[in-house]
N, C-alpha and C positions, 0 to 999 in steps of 0.2 A: 503493500499500497504505500503510494507518493502523495504526500499533501503539501501544497505551498500554502504558508501562513503568513499573514499580514498584520503588523500591529502598528496603530496609530492612534492611540487614546491619549497620549501625552505629549512630549517633547522628543520621543525618539521614533524615527520612521525606521520600519525595519521589515525584512522579508526573508523567509527561509524556506528550505525545503527539507523535509524529515520523512525517513523511511521506516514504516512499521512492518516489522518482519512477522510472519503468521505465529512466531511462539510468543509475540509480543515484545521482542525485543525493539530496541530504537536504534537508528543511525541518523546523525546529523549530516546531511548532504552539503547544505550551505546555511548562513546564518549571517546576514549583512544588516548592520545597523549603523545608522547616522544620527547622531546625537546632535541636538539643536542648542547644546550649551552657549555656544558663542553668541548666537541670536538673541538669547535671553539675558545674557550677563549683564547687560548695562542697565536692565530693568531691576534686577534683583530677584526675579523670579519668571515664571512662565506666563507668558502674555498668550492668552488663546488664540485671538486673531494671528499672531504671527506664527505660531504653531500651525495651525490649519492651512494657512499659505504655503509655509514651507513643505506641509505633506504633499501639497498639491505639487508643487515644483519638483520634488525629489522622489515620490513614490515610484512613478513608473520605470525611472532607471535604476532603482534599487531592486525592483521584482525583477526586471531584466536581467540584473546581476547575479540575485540569487539563483535564477533559472540557469543561467550560463555556467555558474560556479558547481552547480549540483549536476551539470551535463544532461539534464532531461528535457523532453519537450512540453509543451501544453497538453499535446494528446496523451503523453504518458500518466499524466496527474489522476490520481484516484478521486481526489477533491480539492477545493480550495477555501480556505478557512480564513476568518478576518474577525478581530476583536470587535465585536457588536457593541461594546460596553462594558462597565462604566468607563467613563472618561470625559475629556473637553469634547464637547458634542460636535464642534467643527472637525477636529480632527478624526472622531470615530465615523462621521459621514463619509469622509473622504477615502478611508481604509475600505471600509463596508461597500462603498459603490463600487470600487475598483475591484473587488472579489467578485461582485454581482456581474461586473461586465465581463470578466474572465470566464465565470461559470457559463454566462449565456453564450459567449461566442464560441466557446470549446465543448458545450453542452456537459458540462461537469458540475457533479453535486456540490453545493454551497452549504457551508458550516458555519453559522454565526456564533463564535464563540464568546464566551462570559471570561473577560480578562482576569478576572479573581480566579475562575476554575483553572487557567491556565497555569497560574502561580501554583495552585494546590496540586496540579498534577505533574509538576516540574520534576520531582524526584524519581516519579516512574520512568521519566524519558532518560534521566541520568543514571539510574542504579536498579530499575527493574523493583522498586520498592512496592510490598503487598499491602493490601489494605487490613486493617484499618490504620492511621496514623493521624498524630496531631500537627496541625500546621501553626505556626506563629508566623502572619504575614506582616510587616512592618516596611511603610514607604512613606512618600509624601503625602498619599492620600488615603491611607488605609492603614489601621492597627487592628488586627482581629487574631482571634484563637479559634480556630475551626478544627472538629472532628472531620476528617476525611474517612468516609465509611466505604465509598465506592464511586465510580463515575456518575455524576449527577446527585450523588447523595452527600450532603455536606450539612453539618449541625454547627451553627456558632454557639462557642461556648463562652466567648466575652468580646468586647469591642471596646473603642474608646467612646467616652460621653461628649468629647469636644476635639481638641487637635489630635490629628494623627502623629506617629511619633516623628517621622521624617519631616512633617511639617512644623515641628516644635523646633527641631536642630536648626531648621533653616531660619525660621523666626528670630531665634537666640542668636544665629550668625549675622543677621542683618541688623539687629538692634545694637552689635557690639562692631558693626562696620566692616566683617569680615567678608572676603569676596563670594560670589556665587559660583557654583553651589555649596551651600552653607554647610550641609552635613559632614563632609571631609574635612572642612576647615575647622570645624569645632572639635573634631576629633584629634586632629592635629595641633591645635593649639593646647587642648586638655593635655596632653602627653607631658607638657612641661609645665603643667599648673599644680596646684596644691587643692586636692579634691576634698580636704577638710576645713578649708578656709571658711567657706559660708555654709551656714547650717540650713540648706533647701529643704521645702518640704517633700516628704515620699507619699506622693497621689496614690489613694486608695489602699494604703498598704494595711494588710489584715483583714480586709473583708471578704465575706464567705463567697462574693460573685467573683468573677474573671475580668472585670471591667477595668479599663485605664481612663485616667485623666491625666491631661499634661497643660491645660490651660494655666493653672494657678501655679505650677512650677516655672512656666515661662513668664508669668506675672512677677514672680518672685526676684527673677533674674534682672527683669527690667528696673524694679525697683531698687534693688542693689547697686546695679550699674548707675542709675541715675543720682543716687547717694554718692558714690566715689568719683564723679566726673570733675574733671576730665581724667580719662582712663589710661593708665601707664599699662605698657606690654604685659607685664605680671599680672595686672588686676584681671586683664582679659583672660589671660591663661588661668588664672584660678577660678574665675566664673565659670568658664568652660569646662574645667575640671570637677568642680564642684556639681555644676548642672548635670554631667554626664554621670557621676556617682550618682546622684539621685534617680535617674533614668534607670540606671543598672540595678539598683536595690528595688525599685518598683517593678520593674519588668522580671526579676527573678521571683518576687512574691507572686504577680499576677499570674505567671506561668505555673508556679507550684502548684496555685489554686486551679489553674485551668486543666492541668494535668491529672489532679484528683478527681476534678469531674468528669474527665475523659473515661478515666478508670472505674468509675461510679456506673456510668452509662455503657460502655463499650468494651470494657475490659482493657489488659494491658496494653498500650498502644505498641505498634511495630517499631515507631521511631517519633521522635520529636524532629519537625522539619522547620526550619527558617527559610523565609524568601522574602523578596522585595529589597529595595536598596539600602535599608538599614542595616539587614544581614551583612553587609561589607564592613560594618565597623568592628574593628578588631576586639575592642572591649566588651562591646554586646556579644560578640562570637564566644568570648571566653566566659561570660557569665551564663551563656545559653549552654554550655559545655557542663558547667557546675550544677545546674538545675536538671540537665538529662541524668547525670551520673548519679543524682540523689534520689531520682524517680526511678533509677535501675532501668533507662531505656538508651537508645543510641540517637546521637545527634547528627542529624543530616543537614548539611548546607551544600546546595547546588554551587557549582563555579559561579564565580562574581557576573560572567558575561550572562548567566541564565538566572541570575538571582533579580536582576534589573529587568525593563521592558524589552522584549526580543520576539523575533518572529519564531524561533524555533518551538518556544513555549507554546505559542498559538497553534502551529503545525500541528505538535503532538497533541495538544487537547482535541484538535479536529480529528485526528487519527483515532484517539481513544473513543471518541463518540461515535465515528464512523464504523467503527468495529462493532458498536452494538446496533447498528443501523439507526443512528440519531443523524438527519441531516435537515436541513431547512429549505424554504422557498425563498424566491427572490423577492418575497413580501418581508422578509426579516427587518424588523425595524433597529435604527440606530438607538441607543440608550444612554443617557448621561447618568442615569441610576440603575443598578441592577444586582439586586440582592443575591450573595451567592446561597445563602439559606432562605428560601422565600417564606419561612414560617418564623424567622427571627422579628423580634419586636425591639424598638429601640430602647435602651436601657433608660431609666429615670435619670433626667438632667441632661439628656441628649441635646445638644445646640448646635451640631456641626453637620451641616448636609452631606458633605464629603464622607464624614464616619459612617453614613448610614448605606455606602454603596454595597 
């Protein structure tokens, strides 16, 4: 089974061809990603209109590159898959419309993929992980703990009631005048800082649910930074280190609860899986390793190129769905919001529309 995958939900324009073999094993034949970081850097964040226009300009060439690198023709494709949401709606429309055009012209099945499902299934692409397993998804738009029970079977165990984790890192970077993208800059500054200098709050610590909250922590950083102005370089490093330490402790606590809830409902997870851009943070990876060890399970983190947005994860999710006979019509809609767990309810205090993806 050969599937072309297209990803345009945010600021990466990506396409890939993935082969799913008869025994369920996977092989990535191509995976082309063009980041728009430079286009958005001067604005300190992603500008939806600029992102959508860049997808229009770039996508045809990237799809052609992915097909050429894979060495396959459109006639050989078993399906074309596109991320149909959730995400910035302009970009989603560009990718999904392109996939529909390819499917129509070449009479190929279309698969409209939930971007979050693609993240959830990535460990089955990289190491053929069996169900069920526990997913920690942390990025600029999402912070969730999800029980991955099967293809199309997801139970959300926890989410953020306000800011997503990557969003909080980016906002802290911006308030401290660190360059975009902010997450890696905060981690870099934290390496030279004192994590005990500022006693920032540990949001939701000890609660019986597995939800996250990061808005208050972000505000505490802002208040301390304002008190210290003008900031010296060491102040910035100490603020970043103290902020990151608070995130690590809160994350470990929330995941410990999430794994316990998983155990109660689904038994021992095959693994704890981390995905999303935040999984590239080395300090967070270390904290996740400790949590997994205490829970007596394995930590699996896909390679960085497959943690962030990419076409290979979309192609693989499409292949997994097609193997079960799940395809879509050309009327499949683009979605700005699309819950992975259709039965999930917004937690009390939920105030961020992005967190409801």
